[in-house]
N, C-alpha and C positions, 0 to 999 in steps of 0.2 A: 683240392677242388671239392666243391660241394657235391654231396650225394643226394641232395633233395631234388625232387622232380621239379620241372619248370612250373611257374604259377599258371593256373588255368583261370580264365575270366569266367564270370558268372554267365555270360552269354553263351560260351562254348559248352557250359555244363547243361544247358537246356536242350531239350529234344529238337529235332529238325522242325517239327510242326510249330513248336513254341517260338523258335527263332523266326520262322516265316511270318507268324502273326505279328511279332514286334516290328519286323521290317515293313510290313504292310501298314501298320498304324503310323509309323514314322513317316512313311511316304505320303499317307493321307493328310496328316496335319501339316507337313511341310508344303505339300501341293496346295492345300486350302489357303495357307498363309500367302503363298505366291499369287494365287488367283485373286484373293481379296485385295492384294496390293495393286494388281493390274486394274481391278474394277474401281477401287476407292483409294487412289494414291494420295489425294488431298486429305482424306480423313486420317490416314496414318501419319502424315506430316503434322496435322493438327494435334494429334495425340502426343507426338514427340515434343511439339512446342509447348503444350500444356504441361507436360511432365517437367520440361526444362524450366518453365515459368514457376511451377510449384517449388522446384529445388531452389531457384533464385530467391523466391519469396521467403522460404524457410531460412535461407542464409541471411537475408536482409533482416528478418525479425530477430535473429540472434545478435545482430550488431546494433540494434536500437537501444537507446538509453532506457534504464529500468522504468521510469515513470511513463515514458511513451509506450513501451511494451504493455504496461499494465492498463493504460487507458484504452489501447486498442483491444486488449483481451476482454475487458469488462464492458465496453460500449456495446449496447444492445440495439440501438436504433440508428437510422440513417435518413437523411433528408437532402435532396438535391446533390447527391454525391458526397456529402459531408457526414462524418460519423459523430455521434453524441452519446454521452451517458445520460441515463435517467437519474433522478435523485436516489432511487433504489439501487441502481448500479453503483453510484458513488459510495453509499454506505457499505455495500458488499465489498467494494474494492479496498477499503481500509480495514476490513474485518477478516474477510475470507482469503484463503490462498488461491482459490480457483473460483471462476464464476459458475453460476448454476447452469446445468446443461441446457443447450438450446440448439435448434437446427441451424439457424443463421440470423443475421441482424434483421430486425423488422423495419421495412421501408415505410416511412410515414407519408400520409397524404397531406395535401395543402389544408384540407379541412381539419385534420387532426392537429396540425401545427397552429392553425388559427384558433383552435379551441383551448390551447394551453393556458392563456391568461385566465380563463374561467376556473381553472383548477389550481391556480397559484394564489396563495393568500397574500394579503398586503403586509407590509413591514410591521404595522401595529398589531398584527395577529400572529407574529412570530413567536414560536415556543420550541421546546425541545422535542416536539413531534413533527415539526414542519416537513422534513425530508421524508419521513415515513408516511405522512399523510398524503403527500404528492405522489409517492410511489413511482409508478411507471409513466405517469402523466406529467412529464416535464423534460426539459433539455438542459444539459450542462456541456459547454464547449471544453476543448482541451486546455485553453489558457485559464478558464475558470476552475478547471480541475486542479491545476497547479496552484492557483490562488487559494482554493479551499484547503489543499494539503498544507499550505503555509499557515493558515489559520489554526490548524490542528496542532502544530508543533511550536507555536510561538507564544511567549507571554504577552499579556495585554499591553505592556509598556511599549513594545515594538510597533503595535498598531496605532497607538496614540501618536507616535512620532510620524509615521507614514501619513496618517490622516491630516495632521497639522501642516505638513509640508504641502499638501494639495489644497488646503483651505486657504487660498490666496488672500481673501479679504478678512479672514479671522472671524467669520460669523458662525463657526462651528457647523457648517453645512458644505456638502459637495454635491455636484450634479452628476448626471449620467456620464457626460463626457469626461469629467475629472475622475470618476470611478474607473472608467476603462483605462485611463492612464495609470491609476494605482494598480490595476490588474496586470498591466504590462510590466510595471516595475517588479512586482513579485515574481512574475513568470521569468523575466530576464535574469533576476538574481539567482533563481534556482538553476536555470540552464547554464549560467556562467560558472556557478560554484561546482557543478557536476560535469562540466565539459559538454553540455548539451547545446552547443551553439552552432550545430550543423544545420543544414537546410531542413525545414519542417515540411512534411508532406501536406499537400493541399487538403486531403480528406480529414486532416486533424483540425480543420476549421480555424486557421490563423486569423482571418478577417471575416467573421461571420456576419451575414446580413439578417439573420433571424434574431428576434428578441428572445433571449433564453429565459429560463425560469428565474435565474438569479437576478437578471436585470429587471424583470417584471416585479419580482418580490421587493426589491430595494427601491425602485423608482416609479412604480405604478404601471398600469396598463398602457398609458400614453407616453411614459418615459419622461414626464415633465416635473416629477416631484424631486425635491432636494432631500438628501440624506443627512440627518443629524448624527453627530458622533455618538450620542446616547443610543440611538437606534442601531448604529453600526456595531457598537460594543455589545448590545443585546444579541444581535445576529451572531456575532462571533462566539459569545458565551453559550448561546443556545446550540450552535453547531457542535462545539466541543462536548457539551453535556449530552447531546443526542447520541453521538458516536460512543461515548462512554456508557450510556444507558444500553445501547445495543450489545456492546461487549459484555457488560455486567449481566444483562438478561440471558445471554447465551449460557451462563453458568448458574445463575440463580433460579432458572426455570419458573419465573413468576414470583419467587420469594423475595424477601427484603434483605437477605444476606447471602454471601458466598463463603465457602470454606477458605481457610488459609492456604490449602493446597491449590484450590482454584485461582486464588489471588496470585500465587507463584506461577501457575500455568499461563495466566494472562501476561504477566511481566516478562516471561521467558519465551513467549511464542514467536517473537521476531528476532531473537538473538541468534548468534552464530554457533551455539552449542550443538555438538552432535548428540545423538540419542542416548549414548552411554552417560555422558556428563549431565545431560538433562535429567535423566532418571536418578542419578546420584544426588543431585540437588533436592529433588522432591523427596527422596528417601531420607535425606538428612533433616529436612524440615519436619517430616512426619515423626522421626525419632525424637526431635527436640521439643515438639509441642506437648505440653503437659495436659492441656485440654483444648478442645475445639470450641472457640468462642465465636468465630465467624467475623467477617468484614462487612460493614454496612456500605451502602452506596456512597454516602457522604465521605467516609474514610477513603474509599477507593478514588473518588473524584479529587479530594484534596491531594492525595499522593500523586495522581497522574498530572494534575496541574503544577505541582512542584517539579515534576520531570521536565516540563516546558521551561523551567528556569535553571536547567543543569549548568549552563555556561556561568551564570552568576554564582551558583553553588560551588563550582570548580574554582573560581577566583577567590571566593571567601575561604575555601579550604586551604588554598595555596598560601594565602596571607596569614591564616591562623596557625597552620602546622609548620610552614616554612620548609621543613625537611621531608615533607610528604609522609609524615608518620600516620599510622592507622588511628582512627578516631573512635570514641566511645559513643554509646547511644545518646547520652546527654549532649555531647558536642554535635552530633548529627542533627538532633532535633532543634538545637539552637541555631545552627546554620540554615536549616530549612525555614525557620521563622524569620530570620534576618532577610532571606532572599524573597520570601513570598508574603510575609505578614500573617501566615496561617500556622497554627500550632497543630502538628500531627498528633494523633492519639498515641499514648504510650504503647498500646497493643500493636498498632501497625508498625511503629518503629522497631519494636521487639521482633515482629514477624519478618521485617526486612533484614534484620541482623541474623535471624535464624536461616534465612535463605542465602545470604551472601558472605557470612562469616565462616570461612572454610574450616579453620582449625578449632573453632569454638572457644576462643580466648576472650570473647566479648568485645573485640575490636574489628573495625571494618576498614579495609583498604579502599579509600574513596576513589582512587584512580581506577581500580578494577570495577567498582560499582558504576562509575560514570561511563566507562567504556562500554559496559554491557547495556546500560539503560539508554544510551544514545541510539542504539539499534532499535530498542523498543519505541522510542519517540519517533524515529524516522520510519517505523513500521517496515523494516527490511528493505528500504529503498535508498540506502546510502550509496555513494558513488564508488567508494574504493572496493577493491577486491575482497570478497568474503570467503575465507577459508574455514574449514571446520576444525573442531578440536582445539588442542592447546596451541598449535601453530597459528590458527586464526585468532585465538584469544590474545596472544602476544602481539600479533600484527595490529589488532584493534587498539590495544593499550598504547602502542607506539604512536599510532595515528592521533589518538586523543592527546597524548603528551606533547605533540608538536603544536597543537592548537593553542 
């Protein structure tokens, strides 16, 4: 039998006066709550319903597809119950992991929406500052957001095919109605590929009645202008360039070059690597660099545009190596030229090998390179499950080898 004395609660250890005070406080708060309920029963019910609604909303957000979640998260304006991104929101959504802090979405007035055409440039004034110049004075719908994401990750050959299919009379022009069909094609393709074919919420503006900044920019304020492929191509190229300018500028701080380490940080920012593997790659690059020469914007742009041709690169490599053998820097550069028609600089090819050549034998496993870079191209919005570390890395490689 135990010889220890029975446990004594903290309440029993208090003096009689202290226990009396605690009992009085408990009775006071309990009685106050009961009286509040008798006086305001509906308010308590409302609070419980609001709490339940918030829980259901949080649960619902967790089940939304990644692109839909991101659009909702970064959309900063609302009009007639529909939410929109501004051009600035869109740029932030493809660069930043989180939106800038804000109290709530800004509700636009009819006057503000009617004033959007005056702040939207025409297509013949399109350049790689268009979205930044429009800033917060513009509207982008959810379907346009999906369409713009597609522009960022596709080579120009794919857009030529889509444009030609919609150009029924072969005059190298499409009108506003045809463009909205093109927009729907891209949106449906993304949703089907990622299993996003569920019901779309009304507030995501599936069938919007407002002329958005994209429609005004491409087809004029009255919507009666026809879009030539030349202008469409320019719009696509300018958008890709503008996003790359924003990314590059984040690290160049107004300069004309970024360091090789910053180049690696940009490439790896959307990949599945955990912090330990990420730091290991940066340290490996630092040790292998004999001198810091820097990366120019043109070198950065050429390489990122090559990444939009990864599917063609993968096919070329499979035909060239057959046995999926690692490749040399010369073979890598030649394959890039075949796929894109552009010659990457020897320095950027060497830097890429410093980053991805794990054992330093001068060879690159292109399967591993493609698997990691596809996450970069899709900016972390791929549909399959993303696991960290080596497990996630193997999962990603298996996924790409199936394609």
